[in-house]
C-alpha positions as CSV (number, residue, x, y, z in Angstrom):
1,M,-5.2,2.1,-7.0
2,Q,-2.8,4.1,-5.2
3,V,0.3,2.9,-3.4
4,F,2.1,5.0,-0.6
5,L,4.8,4.7,1.6
6,F,4.7,5.8,5.2
7,G,6.4,5.5,8.5
8,S,10.1,5.2,9.4
9,V,11.0,4.4,5.7
10,C,10.5,7.9,4.8
11,Y,12.8,9.5,7.1
12,R,15.3,7.0,8.3
13,D,18.3,5.6,6.4
14,H,18.0,2.4,7.6
15,P,14.4,1.4,8.5
16,N,13.7,-2.0,10.1
17,D,10.6,-2.3,7.7
18,I,8.8,-0.9,5.0
19,D,5.2,0.5,5.6
20,M,3.0,0.6,2.6
21,L,-0.5,1.8,1.9
22,F,-2.5,0.2,-0.9
23,V,-5.8,2.1,-1.8
24,Y,-8.0,0.3,-4.1
25,D,-11.4,0.7,-6.1
26,A,-13.5,-1.8,-4.5
27,S,-15.8,-1.7,-7.5
28,L,-12.7,-3.0,-9.7
29,L,-11.3,-5.1,-6.9
30,P,-13.4,-7.2,-4.4
31,P,-12.6,-6.4,-0.8
32,R,-12.0,-10.3,-0.2
33,S,-9.6,-10.5,-3.0
34,A,-7.6,-7.1,-2.2
35,Y,-4.7,-8.2,-0.3
36,G,-4.0,-11.3,-2.3
37,A,-3.9,-9.1,-5.2
38,F,-1.1,-6.8,-3.5
39,R,0.8,-9.5,-2.2
40,P,2.9,-10.6,-5.0
41,L,4.0,-7.0,-5.4
42,M,5.0,-7.0,-1.7
43,A,6.9,-10.0,-1.9
44,E,8.7,-8.8,-4.8
45,I,9.9,-5.5,-3.1
46,E,10.6,-7.5,-0.1
47,A,12.8,-9.9,-1.9
48,M,14.7,-6.8,-3.6
49,V,15.3,-4.8,-0.5
50,D,15.6,-7.6,2.2
51,I,13.4,-5.5,4.3
52,P,10.1,-6.6,5.9
53,I,7.1,-5.1,4.2
54,R,4.2,-4.1,6.5
55,S,1.0,-3.2,4.6
56,V,-2.2,-1.4,5.1
57,V,-5.0,-2.3,2.6
58,L,-7.8,-0.1,2.2
59,S,-10.6,0.4,-0.2
60,Q,-11.2,4.1,-1.3
61,D,-14.1,4.4,0.9
62,E,-12.2,3.0,3.8
63,A,-9.2,5.2,3.6
64,R,-11.6,8.3,3.2
65,E,-13.6,7.4,5.9
66,S,-10.8,6.4,8.3
67,G,-8.7,9.6,7.6
68,F,-5.8,7.3,7.6
69,V,-4.0,9.0,4.7
70,E,-4.4,12.3,6.0
71,E,-3.2,11.0,9.7
72,V,0.1,9.3,8.5
73,E,0.9,11.8,5.4
74,P,2.5,9.0,3.3
75,I,4.3,9.5,0.1
76,E,2.5,8.4,-3.2
77,L,4.4,6.2,-5.2
78,R,1.8,5.3,-7.9
79,S,-1.7,6.0,-8.8
80,T,-3.5,4.2,-11.5
81,R,-7.0,3.3,-12.6
82,S,-6.2,-0.3,-13.4
83,V,-6.4,-3.3,-11.2
84,V,-3.5,-5.4,-10.0
85,G,-2.8,-8.4,-12.1
86,A,-5.3,-7.3,-14.8
């Protein structure tokens, strides 16, 4: 799993929202469960900072094929091989 920040939160002192990208391994986390697996973390962050979280959840294949990471040039917060909630 990789977690990234992108968008205005990376360059503004007072962003209106926090854009987060979650990239997961589809062999460890079924795609139909991915958003739900990350939702508790998003809710916890949102509650701590009182700013809405806007998320993009992609499998590693989707991230690679879409070029999204290269396009938005995010800041990586965390990278791990474990499954969220495991």
